[in-house]
C-alpha positions in Angstrom: -5.9 62.9 -58.2 -3.9 64.0 -55.3 -0.7 66.0 -56.0 1.0 63.7 -53.4 0.4 60.6 -55.5 3.5 59.2 -57.2 3.6 58.5 -61.0 3.3 54.8 -60.2 0.2 55.3 -58.1 -1.4 57.5 -60.8 -0.8 54.8 -63.4 -2.2 52.2 -61.1 -5.4 54.2 -60.4 -6.1 55.0 -64.0 -5.6 51.4 -65.1 -7.9 50.0 -62.4 -10.6 52.5 -63.1 -10.6 51.7 -66.8 -10.1 47.9 -66.9 -10.8 46.3 -63.6 -14.3 45.3 -64.7 -13.1 43.5 -67.8 -10.0 41.6 -66.6 -11.1 38.1 -67.7 -12.4 39.3 -71.1 -9.3 41.3 -71.9 -7.1 38.3 -71.2 -9.3 36.1 -73.4 -9.3 38.8 -76.2 -5.5 39.0 -76.1 -5.3 35.3 -76.3 -7.1 35.5 -79.6 -5.1 38.5 -80.8 -1.8 36.7 -80.0 -2.7 33.3 -81.3 -4.5 34.5 -84.5 -2.5 37.5 -85.4 0.7 38.6 -83.5 2.3 35.2 -83.2 2.9 35.2 -87.0 5.6 37.9 -86.4 7.2 36.1 -83.5 9.3 32.9 -83.7 8.7 30.8 -80.6 12.4 30.8 -80.0 12.5 34.6 -79.9 13.4 36.9 -77.1 10.5 39.3 -76.8 10.1 42.6 -74.9 6.6 44.0 -74.0 7.0 47.8 -73.7 4.2 49.2 -71.5 2.9 45.8 -70.6 0.0 47.0 -68.4 -1.4 43.8 -66.8 0.5 41.5 -69.1 -2.2 40.5 -71.5 0.2 40.3 -74.4 3.2 38.9 -72.5 1.1 36.2 -70.9 -0.4 35.0 -74.1 2.5 35.2 -76.6 4.8 32.3 -77.1 8.6 33.0 -76.9 11.7 31.5 -75.4 12.3 34.5 -73.2 10.0 37.3 -72.3 10.7 40.7 -70.7 8.2 43.4 -69.8 8.4 47.0 -68.7 5.8 49.1 -66.9 5.6 51.5 -63.9 2.2 50.1 -62.8 2.7 48.5 -59.4 0.0 45.9 -60.3 2.0 44.5 -63.2 4.2 42.2 -61.1 1.2 40.3 -59.7 -0.4 40.0 -63.1 2.5 38.7 -65.1 3.1 34.9 -65.5 6.2 33.5 -63.9 8.0 33.2 -67.2 8.0 37.0 -67.8 10.7 39.2 -66.3 9.5 42.6 -65.3 11.4 45.9 -65.3 9.7 48.6 -63.3 11.2 51.8 -64.6 10.9 54.9 -66.8 11.2 53.5 -70.4 13.1 56.6 -71.6 16.0 55.7 -69.2 18.6 53.1 -70.1 17.2 49.5 -70.1 19.0 46.9 -68.1 19.7 44.8 -71.3 22.7 44.3 -73.5 23.0 45.8 -77.0 21.4 43.6 -79.6 19.8 41.3 -77.1 16.1 41.3 -78.3 14.4 39.8 -81.3 11.1 41.6 -81.0 9.8 44.7 -79.1 6.0 44.9 -78.9 4.1 47.9 -77.6 0.3 48.6 -77.5 -1.5 51.8 -76.6 1.6 53.1 -74.7 3.7 55.7 -76.5 0.9 58.3 -76.5 1.0 58.2 -72.7 4.6 59.4 -72.4 5.0 63.0 -71.3 6.3 64.4 -74.5 8.0 63.7 -77.8 11.5 63.8 -76.2 10.5 60.8 -74.1 9.2 58.9 -77.1 12.4 59.6 -79.0 14.6 58.4 -76.1 12.5 55.3 -75.8 12.8 54.5 -79.5 16.5 55.0 -79.3 16.8 52.6 -76.4 14.7 49.9 -78.0 16.7 50.3 -81.2 19.9 49.7 -79.1 18.5 46.6 -77.6 17.1 45.1 -80.8 19.3 42.8 -82.9 19.9 43.9 -86.4 16.9 42.8 -88.3 14.8 42.6 -85.1 11.2 43.8 -85.2 9.2 46.5 -83.5 5.5 45.9 -83.5 3.5 49.0 -82.4 -0.2 49.6 -82.2 -2.0 52.6 -80.8 -4.7 55.2 -81.3 -4.3 57.0 -84.6 -4.7 60.8 -84.0 -5.5 61.2 -87.7 -8.6 59.1 -87.3 -9.5 60.3 -83.9 -8.9 64.1 -84.0 -11.2 64.8 -81.0 -11.8 61.5 -79.2 -8.0 61.0 -78.9 -8.0 63.5 -76.0 -10.9 61.8 -74.1 -8.2 60.1 -72.0 -6.6 62.5 -69.5 -3.2 60.8 -69.9 -2.9 61.0 -73.7 -0.1 63.5 -74.2 1.6 62.9 -77.5 0.0 63.2 -81.0 0.9 60.0 -82.8 -0.3 58.7 -86.2 0.9 55.8 -88.3 2.7 58.3 -90.5 4.4 60.2 -87.7 5.5 57.0 -86.0 6.8 55.6 -89.3 8.7 58.8 -89.9 10.3 58.7 -86.5 11.3 55.1 -86.9 12.8 55.7 -90.4 14.9 58.6 -88.9 16.2 56.1 -86.3 17.4 53.4 -88.7 14.3 51.3 -89.0 12.8 49.9 -92.2 9.0 50.2 -91.9 7.7 46.9 -93.4 4.0 47.3 -92.6 1.9 50.3 -91.9 -1.9 50.2 -91.4 -3.6 53.4 -90.5 -6.7 51.5 -89.4 -6.3 48.3 -87.5 -8.2 47.6 -84.3 -11.2 49.7 -83.0 -10.3 52.5 -80.7 -10.8 51.5 -77.1 -11.8 48.7 -74.7 -12.5 51.0 -71.8 -16.1 51.7 -72.9 -17.5 48.4 -71.5 -18.1 46.8 -74.9 -17.1 43.1 -75.1 -17.5 41.7 -78.7 -18.0 38.0 -79.1 -14.5 36.4 -79.5 -15.7 34.6 -82.6 -16.4 38.0 -84.2 -13.0 39.1 -83.1 -11.4 36.2 -85.0 -13.4 37.2 -88.1 -12.4 40.8 -87.7 -8.7 39.9 -87.7 -9.1 37.7 -90.7 -10.9 40.1 -93.0 -9.1 43.4 -93.5 -12.2 45.1 -94.9 -13.4 45.3 -91.3 -10.3 47.1 -90.4 -11.1 49.9 -92.8 -14.6 50.2 -91.6 -14.0 50.1 -87.8 -10.3 50.5 -87.2 -9.1 53.6 -85.3 -5.7 52.2 -84.1 -2.7 52.0 -86.3 -0.4 49.0 -86.8 3.3 49.7 -87.6 5.8 46.9 -88.0 9.5 48.0 -88.5 12.8 46.1 -88.8 15.9 47.5 -87.1 18.9 48.2 -89.3 22.5 47.3 -88.4 
């Protein structure tokens, strides 16, 4: 990568290299994940924030009364549906939202890409500010405990995160962790594999499969007052 490239251009290049060949499949997969799993956490009248939205697979497939998304990828604007409002900024800086204005913050495979733990801590503080008391954070990501070597196979993985360390950080910031799964989804979709969507539905339904194949954590936490 050229040293003259901006942060936004680097994110854009990395995302295109990893996922441009599987755009349609990724969207179909996230439609299943949202409809069959994540929607249970989200009332359809909720205000939802997609942190690190990428190409908007979650935002575009979840049902909510108002949807916000944040990402520095220049491609995000063209990928998001019209009912999603995008903020293109550094997530560790103040968000352009009022205190206690969100019902749910969702983030997937994002926090590990931040430059260091200080950026993660600042981001958690900001999402805590914006969540209503009792609002939910839903976070999934690669679990460094289950991927001690492969975790670093992506050049832009910077921060060691496990289900335990994220739960500890959230507890220190006034969250009540209500669900913590060390093993949830398989590790990555950038390896070209495209499992049949019927198998994905079965995988979500039967938690035994999570323990056998899951390498990403799931952490759900409720914001305190």
